[in-house]
Backbone as a ProteinNet text record, in pm:
[ID]
protein_1_A
[PRIMARY]
MANAAQSICVVENTTVAGTRHIPDVQSITAKYQPGDRLALRRDDENPFDPWAVGVHDGAGQRIGYVSCECNEFVARLMDGGKSVEGRLTAKEQIGAWTRLVMEVHLND
[TERTIARY]
1231.1	1181	1048.3	1034.3	911.1	799.8	678.4	564	539.6	516.4	483.9	340.2	313.7	176.7	86.7	-31.6	-126.4	-252.4	-328.2	-456.1	-560.7	-684.2	-799.1	-888.8	-928.8	-1023.4	-1161.7	-1218.8	-1349.8	-1461.2	-1423.5	-1519.9	-1456.5	-1527.4	-1477.9	-1556.7	-1488.9	-1551.8	-1656.8	-1614.7	-1704.1	-1655.6	-1747.8	-1713.4	-1693.6	-1586.4	-1561.6	-1669.3	-1742.7	-1853.5	-1801.2	-1869.4	-1843.5	-1729.8	-1674.8	-1562.9	-1606.7	-1733.5	-1783.9	-1769.8	-1757.8	-1752.4	-1609.4	-1511.1	-1370.8	-1321.6	-1284.1	-1235	-1111.8	-1112.7	-1000.1	-964.4	-1064.7	-1040.5	-969.8	-994.4	-928	-776.9	-730.6	-586.6	-529.2	-602.7	-556.3	-537.5	-630.3	-629.3	-558	-503.3	-442.8	-337.4	-258.5	-149	-185	-305.5	-346.3	-341.1	-300.9	-293.2	-358.6	-414.6	-466.4	-357.7	-398.1	-304.3	-261.2	-282	-246.8	-324.1	-255.8	-318.7	-385.4	-500.3	-579	-604.6	-578.3	-601.3	-749.5	-802.3	-940.9	-939.1	-1012.4	-1015.7	-1160	-1187.6	-1322.1	-1358	-1477.3	-1527.7	-1655.1	-1640.5	-1757.3	-1827.9	-1774.5	-1842.1	-1912.8	-1921.8	-1988.9	-2137.7	-2188.6	-2328.7	-2431.1	-2387.8	-2480.5	-2484.8	-2378.5	-2370.2	-2286.5	-2347.9	-2272.8	-2172.4	-2182.4	-2090.7	-1986.8	-1971.7	-1882	-1736.5	-1673.9	-1532.1	-1470.9	-1380.1	-1313.6	-1210.7	-1193.7	-1091.9	-987.2	-860.7	-751.1	-640.3	-575.7	-464.7	-335.5	-224.8	-96	-46.3	-96.3	-58	-148.4	-246.6	-337.6	-460	-473.3	-586.8	-712.1	-819.7	-946.3	-1002.6	-1034.4	-1084.6	-1228.1	-1285.4	-1423.6	-1448.6	-1550.4	-1592.8	-1619	-1608.5	-1651.2	-1801	-1843	-1982.8	-2076.4	-2196.6	-2295.7	-2339.8	-2311	-2344.9	-2267.3	-2148.5	-2064.9	-1997.9	-2030.7	-1957.4	-1985.2	-2104.6	-2130.7	-2040.7	-2027	-1941.1	-1796.5	-1745.6	-1607.8	-1590.3	-1686.1	-1678.1	-1677.2	-1757.9	-1761	-1627.8	-1565	-1431.6	-1333.7	-1336.2	-1244.9	-1273.6	-1400.2	-1438.8	-1395.9	-1384.8	-1341	-1189.6	-1118.3	-973	-903	-975.5	-914.7	-846.9	-740.7	-667.3	-722.4	-773.8	-827	-766.8	-763.9	-716.1	-788.7	-788.8	-844.7	-734.5	-769.5	-676.9	-752.2	-699.6	-763.5	-760.9	-876.1	-882.4	-911.2	-974.4	-1005.8	-1028.7	-1000.2	-1023.7	-1080.8	-1186.6	-1255.1	-1308.4	-1291.6	-1346.9	-1474.1	-1586.3	-1715.5	-1768.5	-1745.4	-1780.8	-1702.7	-1772.6	-1707.1	-1685.9	-1734.1	-1725.7	-1602.1	-1522.7	-1409.6	-1455.3	-1469.2	-1515.3	-1394.1	-1384.1	-1277.2	-1339.1	-1283.3	-1332.9	-1221.3	-1259.1	-1158.7	-1207.4	-1111.8	-1139.3	-1105.5	-1164.4	-1128.4	-1063.2	-943.7	-866.5	-855.2	-871.8	-850.2	-709.1	-626.1	-485.4	-462.5	-360.3	-316.6	-263.2
3806.5	3702	3650.7	3520.6	3459.4	3474.1	3486	3495.1	3361	3363.7	3241.8	3203.2	3073.4	3025.9	3081.8	3121.8	3179.1	3094.6	3107	3038.6	3132.1	3100	3175.7	3078	3112.9	3029.7	3050.3	2941	2950.3	2886.8	2806.5	2749.1	2755	2813.8	2822.1	2727.3	2673.2	2599.4	2498.2	2401.3	2292.3	2165	2089	1964.2	1854	1775.9	1661	1557.6	1516.6	1421.8	1278	1191.3	1048.5	994.6	1074.7	1023.7	906	898.6	786.7	651.8	653.7	530.1	485.6	557.2	522.5	439.2	312.6	228.8	291.4	294.4	343.1	488.8	569.7	709.1	786.5	752.4	823.2	806.3	686.1	661.8	731	726.1	788	937.8	1002.1	1148	1200	1111.1	1150.6	1259.9	1257.4	1354.8	1472.4	1478.5	1590.4	1720.3	1826.1	1958.4	2061.7	2167.9	2275.5	2323.1	2345.6	2386.2	2271.9	2146.4	2031.6	2039.4	2007.6	2007.8	1873.4	1880.1	1761.9	1758.8	1644.9	1630	1603.9	1667	1645.7	1570.9	1459.9	1376.7	1353.1	1383.7	1366.5	1218.9	1186.2	1048.1	1044.9	1067.8	1081	949.1	838.6	709.2	667.1	757.6	728.8	703	585.1	552	631.5	699.5	771	920.8	975.4	1120.1	1152.2	1205.7	1236.5	1350.3	1425.7	1536.8	1500.6	1373.8	1331.2	1370.9	1424.2	1459.8	1402.7	1307.3	1246.4	1339.2	1328.3	1404	1303.9	1328.6	1236.2	1308.9	1236.8	1296.7	1284.3	1328.7	1326.5	1187.7	1085.6	947.1	883.6	959.5	907.4	837.4	833.9	769.1	854.8	796.5	870.6	878.7	1000.4	1022.3	1072.5	1087.2	1132	1197.6	1282.3	1349.6	1496.5	1577.6	1717.1	1715.3	1795.6	1802.2	1831.7	1773	1795.5	1941.3	2020.8	2163.2	2238	2186.5	2258.6	2167.5	2037.6	1947.7	1971.9	2015.6	2043.3	2156.1	2260.2	2372.9	2326.3	2249.6	2200.5	2105.4	2014.5	1919.8	1993.1	2096.7	2171.3	2242.3	2295.3	2354.2	2249	2130.7	2023.6	1975.1	1957.5	1912.8	2014.4	2140	2245.6	2259.8	2168.3	2168	2253.5	2304.6	2388.9	2303	2357.4	2290.8	2338.2	2244.6	2277.4	2183.6	2229.5	2146.5	2186.5	2094.8	2124.3	2162	2239	2272	2256.7	2171.4	2144.1	2268.8	2304.3	2419.8	2379.6	2263.2	2219.5	2069.2	2011.5	1868.9	1857.1	1778.8	1767	1624.9	1568.4	1436	1454.6	1409.9	1421.6	1280	1221.4	1081.2	995.6	915.1	828.5	899.5	1023.4	1096.5	1185	1171.7	1260.6	1367.4	1489.9	1601.9	1674.6	1676.4	1748.1	1864.1	1981.2	2101.2	2150.6	2188.2	2234.4	2353.7	2415.9	2515.5	2450.4	2501.5	2458.5	2577.7	2552.7	2658.2	2630.1	2734.6	2732.3	2782.5	2701.1	2733.6	2795.7	2878	2935.2	2828.7
1553.8	1640.8	1585.5	1576.7	1526.6	1629	1579.4	1669.7	1737.2	1866.7	1940	1909.7	1911	1889.4	1998.4	1960.5	2054.3	2055.1	2160.8	2167	2224.3	2192.3	2242	2314.8	2435.6	2510	2449.2	2395.7	2330.7	2414	2514.7	2608.8	2746.5	2841.5	2978.3	3068.7	3166.8	3276.4	3232.7	3155.6	3119.1	3187.4	3240.1	3307.9	3204.8	3221.7	3135.5	3166.3	3064.5	3082.3	3079.9	3153.8	3144.7	3228.1	3317.6	3398.9	3486.7	3519	3601.6	3532.4	3399.9	3322.9	3291.2	3343.3	3319.8	3437.3	3412.8	3522.6	3589.2	3722.2	3802.3	3772.2	3742	3705.4	3816.7	3943.6	4053.4	4046.3	4017.1	4005.3	3882.8	3772.6	3647.9	3666.1	3735.2	3746.5	3871.1	3950.8	4079.4	4066	3961.4	3947	3857.3	3808.6	3724.2	3804.3	3737.2	3799	3707.4	3763.9	3679.5	3583.5	3460	3356.4	3266.7	3311.4	3227.7	3097	2987.6	2856.3	2831.2	2767.7	2735.6	2585.6	2524.2	2380.8	2355.6	2253.9	2213.8	2082.1	2076.7	1956.5	1916.2	1792.5	1737.7	1735.6	1784	1786.7	1703.1	1571.5	1484.7	1456	1504.5	1489.8	1618.6	1714.3	1840.5	1812.9	1852.7	1820.7	1901.6	2007.9	2095	2068.1	2007.1	1990	1866	1761.5	1639.6	1657.6	1767.1	1794.3	1901	1933.1	2041.3	2014.7	2121.1	2118.3	2246.3	2229.4	2344.2	2404.6	2536.6	2610	2655.5	2619.8	2648.2	2723.5	2815.1	2888.4	2808.1	2865.8	2798.1	2763.4	2833.2	2804.9	2699.8	2650.7	2550	2606.3	2738.1	2804.9	2789.4	2736.7	2730.9	2871.3	2913.5	3048.9	3047.5	2930.1	2919.4	2785.2	2783.1	2660.5	2688	2583.7	2593.1	2622.8	2715.5	2758	2641.4	2646.9	2540.6	2532.9	2635.8	2632.4	2524.2	2489.7	2393.3	2291.3	2291.4	2202.8	2054	2018.1	1876.6	1827.3	1905.5	1870.4	1852	1947.7	1941.9	1823.1	1802.8	1691.4	1557.5	1543.7	1417.9	1392.1	1497.2	1481.4	1430.1	1493.9	1455.5	1314	1280.9	1146.9	1040.6	1080.6	990.1	984.1	1050.9	1043.8	1147.3	1243.9	1347	1453.6	1511.5	1618.6	1753.2	1830.6	1962.7	2066.7	2189.9	2300	2427.2	2523.6	2653.6	2750.3	2850.9	2959.6	3090.6	3173.7	3302.1	3389.5	3445.2	3534.6	3678.5	3698.8	3834.9	3837.7	3953.8	3977.5	4118.4	4131.4	4260.1	4274	4390.7	4418	4499	4444.4	4511.9	4528	4644.3	4664.9	4567.1	4487.6	4389.7	4255.3	4243.2	4117.1	4114.1	4008.9	3985.1	3888.1	3938.3	3854.8	3799.1	3667.1	3598.1	3522	3539.5	3471.4	3380.1	3258.9	3163.4	3083.9	3016.2	2914.6	2780.9	2674.4	2538.9	2471.5	2416.1	2349.7	2200.7	2121.3	1978	1955.1	1891	1869.8	1732.4	1724.8	1596.7	1506
[MASK]
++++++++++++++++++++++++++++++++++++++++++++++++++++++++++++++++++++++++++++++++++++++++++++++++++++++++++++

C-alpha cells in the first residue's frame, strides 16, 4: 500500500488579514465550513509587503492574506519550493467584519 500524503501544521490559529477589503465578503464566505482547504499563493509583487501571501478559496477567489505575524515564514517556505495550504478552523461575523481563522499546513 502506498503511503498517503501527510501534512504538518506549521501555523495555528492565524486570522486571515484583509477580509474587510474584499467586496461582498459575507456572501463569498457564507458557505465556508471549518476544515475547508484554502490555497495560498505567493504575491511577491505586492507593493506594500514583500512577504505577501494571498489566501484563496476553492473557487480561486482571493479572500485575504496570510497575517503579517507569520507571512514571512510562510513565504520563505513557498519560495523554497515547499507545498503549503491553509485550512479554515473558524468563521465569525463581528459587525461588518468577517473573521476567518486558519491553520497553515506543510504538505509532503
